[in-house]
C-alpha positions in Angstrom: 61.5 -25.8 -5.0 59.9 -29.1 -5.9 56.4 -30.0 -6.8 54.8 -33.4 -7.2 52.3 -34.3 -9.8 50.2 -37.3 -10.6 48.3 -37.3 -13.8 45.3 -39.5 -14.1 42.2 -40.0 -16.2 41.5 -38.3 -19.4 38.3 -40.3 -19.7 34.9 -40.6 -21.3 33.3 -41.6 -18.0 29.6 -41.2 -17.7 29.9 -41.0 -13.9 32.3 -38.8 -12.0 32.7 -41.6 -9.5 35.0 -43.3 -12.0 37.4 -40.4 -11.8 39.4 -41.0 -8.6 41.7 -38.1 -7.9 45.4 -38.4 -7.7 48.4 -36.1 -7.4 47.6 -34.4 -10.6 44.5 -35.9 -11.9 43.9 -34.9 -15.5 40.3 -36.0 -16.0 38.1 -34.9 -18.8 34.5 -36.2 -18.4 32.0 -36.1 -21.3 29.8 -33.1 -21.6 26.1 -33.4 -21.1 23.7 -35.9 -19.7 23.7 -38.0 -22.9 27.0 -39.7 -22.1 26.3 -43.5 -21.9 26.6 -45.0 -18.5 28.4 -48.0 -19.9 31.3 -45.8 -20.9 32.2 -45.2 -17.2 34.8 -48.0 -17.5 36.5 -46.3 -20.5 39.3 -44.1 -19.2 42.5 -43.0 -20.7 45.0 -42.6 -17.9 47.8 -40.1 -18.5 49.7 -41.3 -15.5 48.9 -44.1 -13.1 52.0 -45.8 -11.7 53.6 -44.9 -15.1 53.1 -42.7 -18.1 50.4 -43.9 -20.6 51.9 -45.2 -23.9 50.1 -42.5 -25.9 52.0 -39.8 -24.0 55.7 -39.0 -24.4 57.7 -37.0 -21.8 59.7 -34.3 -23.5 60.3 -32.3 -20.3 63.2 -29.9 -19.8 62.7 -29.7 -16.1 63.9 -32.2 -13.5 61.1 -34.7 -13.7 60.8 -38.1 -12.1 57.9 -40.2 -13.5 58.6 -43.0 -11.0 58.7 -41.0 -7.8 57.9 -43.3 -4.9 57.6 -40.4 -2.3 54.3 -38.9 -1.3 51.4 -39.8 -3.6 47.8 -38.9 -3.2 46.8 -42.4 -4.3 48.8 -45.4 -5.5 52.5 -45.9 -5.0 54.0 -43.6 -7.6 53.7 -40.0 -8.8 55.4 -37.5 -11.0 57.8 -35.2 -9.3 58.9 -32.0 -11.0 61.2 -29.2 -10.0 59.7 -26.1 -11.7 62.6 -23.7 -11.5 64.3 -21.3 -13.9 61.7 -21.5 -16.6 61.8 -25.3 -16.8 58.8 -27.3 -17.7 57.2 -30.7 -17.7 56.0 -31.4 -21.3 53.7 -34.3 -22.0 52.9 -34.8 -25.7 50.0 -37.0 -26.7 50.6 -39.2 -29.8 47.0 -38.6 -31.1 44.9 -35.4 -30.9 42.4 -35.2 -28.1 39.1 -33.3 -28.7 38.5 -31.4 -25.5 35.0 -30.6 -26.8 34.0 -34.2 -26.0 34.6 -33.6 -22.3 33.2 -31.6 -19.4 36.3 -30.6 -17.4 40.0 -31.1 -16.7 40.8 -31.9 -13.1 44.1 -32.0 -11.4 45.7 -32.4 -7.9 48.9 -30.6 -6.9 51.1 -30.7 -3.8 54.1 -28.6 -3.1 57.2 -29.4 -1.1 59.1 -27.1 1.2 57.4 -23.8 1.9 55.0 -24.0 -1.0 53.9 -21.1 -3.1 55.5 -22.1 -6.4 54.4 -20.1 -9.4 53.5 -22.6 -12.0 51.4 -22.4 -15.2 49.5 -25.0 -17.0 49.4 -24.7 -20.8 47.4 -26.7 -23.3 48.8 -26.8 -26.9 47.8 -28.2 -30.3 50.4 -28.5 -33.1 52.9 -26.6 -31.0 50.6 -23.6 -30.6 49.6 -22.6 -27.1 45.8 -22.5 -26.8 45.2 -21.5 -23.1 47.3 -20.8 -20.1 46.3 -21.2 -16.4 48.4 -19.9 -13.5 47.9 -22.6 -10.8 48.9 -20.2 -8.0 46.0 -18.0 -9.1 43.5 -20.8 -9.3 44.2 -21.9 -5.7 43.4 -19.5 -2.9 46.7 -18.9 -1.2 48.7 -20.6 -4.0 49.9 -24.1 -4.2 49.9 -25.5 -0.7 52.9 -27.1 1.0 52.5 -30.7 2.2 48.8 -31.1 1.2 46.9 -31.9 -1.9 44.9 -29.2 -3.7 42.3 -29.8 -6.3 41.9 -27.7 -9.5 39.1 -28.2 -12.1 38.9 -26.3 -15.4 35.9 -26.5 -17.7 37.0 -28.3 -20.9 35.3 -25.6 -23.1 37.9 -23.2 -21.8 40.9 -25.4 -22.6 40.7 -25.1 -26.4 37.9 -22.6 -27.1 38.4 -22.3 -30.8 38.5 -25.9 -32.1 38.7 -28.1 -29.1 41.8 -30.0 -30.1 44.8 -30.5 -27.8 47.9 -32.7 -28.0 50.2 -31.3 -25.3 50.0 -30.6 -21.6 52.7 -28.4 -20.1 53.4 -27.5 -16.5 56.1 -24.8 -16.3 57.8 -22.5 -13.9 56.5 -18.9 -14.1 58.8 -17.3 -11.4 62.0 -17.4 -13.5 63.9 -18.2 -10.3 
């Protein structure tokens, strides 16, 4: 089973219009109405036609960060095969404070029959903070052949101290 991801936008955008969705759009927008409107142009892109320099790919799954197949926007996406406990592991060179943001958004699309069992894990210093089962966040599971949107409040990503440095997407089925 294969799944495609496109990571985009961990940003401090004052307007959600600046957060255009992609295959897996990882967008954290600032919390509260006090975010300056001028900051809308400031966006840290995790993946947009390539992995952002602050992120390193330490995946142990079959991952293609230059996949030219189906992309929600743009020409490239990340393609991952989440089988047998394998994972896509993206490590950020500098700590990110999730408390500065409003939410984490992503888009996923499955190949084949769909229904992959995949979990999203946020870590800091090698310690898992929270875990989200994507197939439970989407009614009917991860759909085949169409993009599905997921949004998670940033306050739930790292509830104790707000810090994260790793995003992991991994197989949960074991098959």
